[in-house]
C-alpha positions in Angstrom: -6.0 -13.9 13.3 -6.0 -17.7 12.8 -3.6 -19.9 14.7 -2.1 -20.9 11.3 -1.1 -17.3 10.6 0.2 -16.9 14.1 2.4 -19.9 13.7 3.8 -18.7 10.3 4.3 -15.0 11.0 6.9 -13.6 13.4 5.5 -11.8 16.4 6.8 -8.5 15.1 4.6 -8.8 12.0 1.5 -9.9 14.0 1.8 -6.8 16.3 1.6 -4.4 13.3 -1.4 -5.7 11.5 -3.6 -3.2 9.5 -7.1 -4.0 8.3 -7.8 -2.1 5.1 -11.5 -1.5 4.5 -13.3 0.5 1.8 -15.7 3.1 3.3 -18.6 1.7 1.3 -19.5 -0.6 -1.5 -18.5 1.9 -4.3 -16.2 4.1 -2.3 -12.7 5.1 -3.4 -11.7 6.0 0.2 -10.3 3.5 2.6 -10.1 3.3 6.4 -7.0 1.6 7.9 -7.8 -0.1 11.2 -5.4 -1.3 14.0 -6.9 -3.2 16.9 -10.4 -2.4 15.8 -9.9 1.4 15.6 -9.5 3.6 12.6 -5.9 4.9 12.7 -5.7 6.3 9.2 -8.2 7.3 6.5 -7.0 7.4 2.9 -8.8 10.2 1.1 -8.2 9.2 -2.5 -8.2 11.9 -5.2 -11.0 12.0 -7.7 -9.3 12.2 -11.1 -5.7 11.1 -10.4 -3.7 8.5 -8.5 -3.2 10.4 -5.3 -4.4 10.6 -1.7 -4.0 12.4 1.6 -3.9 11.1 5.1 -2.9 12.0 8.7 -0.9 10.0 11.1 -0.4 11.2 14.7 -1.3 14.7 13.8 1.1 14.9 10.8 -0.5 15.5 7.3 0.9 13.4 4.4 0.1 13.3 0.7 0.9 10.8 -2.0 1.0 11.9 -5.5 1.7 10.5 -9.0 4.5 12.7 -10.2 4.6 12.0 -13.9 2.2 11.3 -16.8 4.9 9.3 -18.6 6.5 7.4 -15.8 5.0 5.3 -13.0 6.5 7.4 -10.2 5.0 8.5 -6.8 6.1 10.7 -3.9 5.3 10.6 -0.3 5.1 14.2 0.9 5.0 16.1 4.2 3.8 19.5 3.1 5.8 20.2 0.0 8.8 18.1 1.1 9.3 14.6 -0.4 10.3 12.0 2.2 10.0 8.9 0.0 10.3 8.4 -3.8 8.7 5.5 -5.6 9.5 4.3 -9.1 8.6 1.4 -11.3 10.0 0.2 -14.6 7.7 0.0 -17.5 6.7 -3.7 -17.6 7.9 -4.4 -14.1 5.8 -5.7 -11.2 8.2 -4.2 -8.7 8.0 -0.8 -7.0 11.2 0.6 -5.6 10.7 2.9 -2.6 13.6 5.1 -1.5 13.7 7.3 1.6 16.6 9.3 2.8 18.4 6.5 4.6 16.4 3.4 3.7 15.0 1.6 0.7 12.5 -1.1 0.0 11.0 -3.2 -2.8 7.3 -3.9 -3.1 6.6 -6.9 -5.3 4.4 -9.9 -5.6 6.1 -13.0 -4.2 5.1 -15.1 -7.2 3.6 -14.8 -10.7 0.1 -16.0 -9.6 0.1 -14.4 -6.2 -2.6 -11.9 -5.2 -0.6 -10.6 -2.3 2.5 -8.3 -2.1 5.6 -8.4 0.0 7.7 -5.5 1.1 11.4 -6.3 1.1 14.4 -4.5 2.7 17.7 -5.9 1.5 17.2 -9.7 1.6 14.5 -9.6 4.3 10.7 -9.6 4.0 9.5 -6.7 6.3 5.9 -6.7 5.3 3.0 -8.3 3.5 -0.3 -7.1 2.0 -2.9 -9.6 1.0 -6.6 -9.7 0.1 -9.0 -10.7 2.9 -10.8 -13.1 0.5 -11.8 -13.7 -3.1 -14.8 -11.4 -3.5 -13.9 -8.4 -1.3 -11.8 -5.3 -1.6 -10.8 -5.6 2.1 -7.1 -6.4 2.7 -4.8 -7.2 5.6 -1.2 -5.8 5.9 1.5 -6.8 8.3 4.8 -5.0 8.8 7.8 -5.2 11.2 8.3 -2.3 13.5 11.4 -1.0 11.5 9.1 0.2 8.6 7.9 3.7 9.4 4.1 4.0 9.5 3.9 6.5 6.6 5.9 4.1 4.4 3.5 1.3 5.5 0.6 3.4 4.3 2.5 4.2 1.1 2.9 0.5 0.4 -0.8 -0.1 1.1 -1.7 2.8 -1.3 0.4 1.3 -4.1 -1.3 -2.1 -3.8 -4.7 -0.4 -3.8 -3.7 1.6 -7.0 -2.6 -1.6 -8.8 -5.8 -3.2 -7.8 -7.9 -0.3 -9.1 -5.9 -0.4 -12.4 -6.5 -4.1 -12.8 -10.2 -3.7 -12.1 -10.5 -0.7 -14.5 -8.8 -2.7 -17.3 -10.8 -5.9 -16.7 -14.1 -4.1 -16.7 -13.5 -2.5 -20.0 -13.0 1.0 -18.5 -9.6 1.4 -20.3 -7.8 4.6 -19.5 -4.2 5.1 -18.7 -3.0 3.0 -15.8 
């Protein structure tokens, strides 16, 4: 990490940095690295916006819950532990767990990055690694549970895939 980023970000954000790397040039699947080691692999679904992953031996799934609404669920087995909703033309995702809630949004109209907010505080950021790459970096404070961190990363990847699909003339629902 550059000294500029180290000067701007609090220590708690620097300690929880993820590097998000696609498995290959055309791969839908992503590996999430911490300290140079793969910690999580996102196994993206083929025909729908969903994925599966494992953290510390616990299996999780993220699924798109409705054809008509932009809603997602973070699941452990069949039990939902976090619900995600987004209004129709909104650029904000609202994440609600049992005892916490967050908002995932772009900090500005022309921004390519996202911020995760809890109450009035920024508790995470997700940003592209550069202009012509699908790699990203994410930083979170320790208060954000790792499965919710992965959920936020997944949502940013889905938005990016939708934008790419629409800009390339692929159309489709997104």
